[in-house]
N, C-alpha and C positions, 0 to 999 in steps of 0.2 A: 467358526471354521478352524480346523486344526492348523497349527503353525507348520510351515514348510520351509525348506531351504532350496534356493536356486543356484545351480552351478553351470556356467557357460562352458560349452565344449565344442570341438570341431569333429565332424564326421567325414572320414576319408571316403571318397567315391570316385572311381576312375582316376583321373589325374588331378582332381580338385578336392577341396574341403568345403563342406557346407556347415553352417552354424546350427547349434542346437542348445537347448536349455534342459538340464537334468533337474527334475523336481523331486526332492526326497523329503521324508518326514523331518521336521525341524528338531524334534527331541532326540538327543543322543541316547544310546541304549547300553545296558550293562554288558560287560564281558566276563566270562567264567573260564578259568584255567583249571584243568584237571591234571593232577600229578600222581601217577601210579606208584605202587610200592616196589620194593626190591624183588626181582624175579617175575614181575608182571609185565604188562604192556598196555598201550592205549586201547587195544581192542576190547579190553575188559570194561572200558568206560564210554565207548562210543554210543551205545544205546541209552545210557544214563545222560550223556551230554545232549542227546536229541530231546529227551524229556525236559531238560533244563532250558534248552534253546526255545522250546515251545512257550516258555514264560515271556518271551520277547527279549532274549539275550543272544549274544554270539558266544558259542562255546568252542574251546580249543582243547583237543587231546593231543598227546605226542608221546614218543618213546624216548626215555632217558638213554644215554649211551650205556652200552653194556646189556642192552635188551633188544629183542626183535632182530632187525637186520644187522645190528652191531653186537650181537650176543658174544662174539669172540673177544670182546673187550671186557667181559664181566670180571675176569680175574685181575684186571689192571686198573679199571676205572676208579677214580677217587671221589670222595664227597665233594671236593671243590669243583671237579669237572661236572658232576651232576648238578650242582648248584648253578653253574654257568649255563647248563642246559635249560634249567627252569627260568633263569633270567632271560635267556634268548627267546624262549617260547612266550614269556610274558610280553616282551617287547614286540614280537610279531602280532600278538593279540591286540595290543593297544593301538597299533598302526592300522588296524582294519577300519575301513570306512564306517563312520557312524558310532564307533565305540566311545563311550564316555570314560575318559581316563580316571575320573574321580569315582567311578562305580565299578571296580574290579573285584570279583570274588575269586578266591583260590581254594580249590578242593583237593586236599592231599590225604592219601591213605598210607598208613604205616611209614615206611621210609619217605614216601612222598609227603606225608604230613610233617615230618621232621624238616625236610627241605623247605616246605611251604612257610614254616614259621620263620626261618632265617631269611627267606625272600622278603618278608615284611620290613626288614631293616635296610633293604637296598632299593625297594620299589614300593609305591603307594598301593595299599590293599585296603579295601573297605570292609569286605566280608571274608572271614576265614573259617573254613570247615576242616576239622581234623578228625579223621576216622582211624581209631586205633593207632595214634601217632607213635612212632618209634622214638627211642632216646639213646644217644651215644655219648661217650666221653669226648671232650674237646680235643684230647690228645690224638696223635696219629692222623691228623687232618689230611695230610698229603699221601698217606699210605692207601693201598687199594682197599676199597670198602669191603670186599669179599673176605679180607683177613681180620676184620674187626671183631667178629663174634668170639674168636679165640683170644686175640690179643687183649681185648678189653673185658673179657669174662662177662659178656653181656647178660647171660642168664642170671647171674648173681647181682650184677649192677642194677638190673631193672626190678629186682624184687624189693628194693628199699626206696623210700621217698628221697628226693633230692632237693636241696636248696636252690632257689632261682638263680642266685649268683654263681652257682657252680656249673652252669650249662649255658652255652651260647643260644641254644634253642629256647630254653626257658627264659633267658634274659630278653630274647626277642618278643616272647609272649608278654612279658611284663611291660614292655614299651608299646604294645599294640593297643590302640584306642578305638578300633572299629568294633564290629559285632562278630561274635565267634560262636561256633557250634562244635561241640565235642561229642563224638559217637563212640561208645564202648561196646565191645562184644562180650556178652556175659561169660562165655566159655572160651575166652582167648588164652591159649597156652603159650603165646609168643610175647604179647604185650600185657603184663600183669596190671592189676588195678593200681599198684603204687605209681606206675608211670602216668596213668591217666590222672591220678590225684595230683601229681607234680605239675602237670600241664594245667589242670584246673586251678590250682593255687596261683600259678604264675599269671594267669589271665584275669587276676582280680581287678585290674583297672580297665578292662575292656568296656566299650560302650554298653554291651550286653553280652551275657554268656548263657547259652542254652546247652544243657547236658542230657543226652539220651543214651539208654542202654538197650541193645538189641537182645531180647530174651533168647537164651539157648544158642545164640550164634557163636561160631568160632572165628578165628582171626581172618581167614580167607573168605568168609561168607560162602561156604561151599554149597549150601543148599539154595535152591531157587527162591524159597520162601524168605531166607535171610537177605538175599540180594534185593528182593522186592521190598522188604521192610526198610532196608537202608535207603533205597531210592525214594520211598514214600516220605521218610523223615527229611531227606535232603531237599526234595522238591517243595515240600510244604514250608520248610524254613526259608529257603531262598525266595519263594513266592511271597512270604510275609515281609521279608526284608525289602524286596524290590517294590512291592506294592506300597509299603510305607515311604520309601524314598520318592516314588513318583507322586504320592499324595502331597508331599511337601517339597516340591522341587526348588523352593527358594532357600531351604535350609542348607547351610554350609556342610559339605560332605565331611564325615569323620573318617580320617585315614591314618594309617600308620605313618610315622615320620620317615621319609625316605632319606637315606644317607648317600654319600658318594658311592658310585658303583665300584670304586676301587676297594671299598671295604669288604668285598666278598671274601678275600683271602685273609685267614688269620695270620697274625705276625709269626 
């Protein structure tokens, strides 16, 4: 018989309460957090989140500040504010009933991938997915993100490999001990191969690292075929990770070391 969990509760009826027992599956389930890229929104990921949820997970998508209903903030929102958005969304996910706090996956695309790596330094993450992760200089942390392309000369900055110790995001990857998936778009004109190589090198001590290239895909995955290809890669990888975790439920979870939440802001 499958393990179950019983929770006593009271049911209000008329002016009285009657007692009940809520019986739920005993096994906790993984949570998956999706972080969209700059200029995107959660709507791009809801369908993909549903496919991942079908694996037996709870998925959460959300809109970073400066997007969707708060698009008027796009000229002023900073990386620090958006990182706090990601942390807040993570905290909501792990509070959901039945979510296993030791089995959290974070899926980040472009700017969302960059933020996802830094999240691993302040919250436990077991599985990390980076699709075409962006890279920024650590300077100008509190300036509006919208100004960084020009201020940091990002086109040139991203064309050369970077040492792990020179980047907060890469340092986060170097400390990550969970399982990671990196997905590159073959014809990405925004995130060059040098950025992907820097992330790949930084994740050298991860529990496992899987690298996939989407043939002929651009950065935004504008074709339906590219979207489908990415979803297939993502779902297959997460399915393998989750199936393996469930097969060995007694194994201690491998997670990124969580630091004090106050460490979110750079000095």
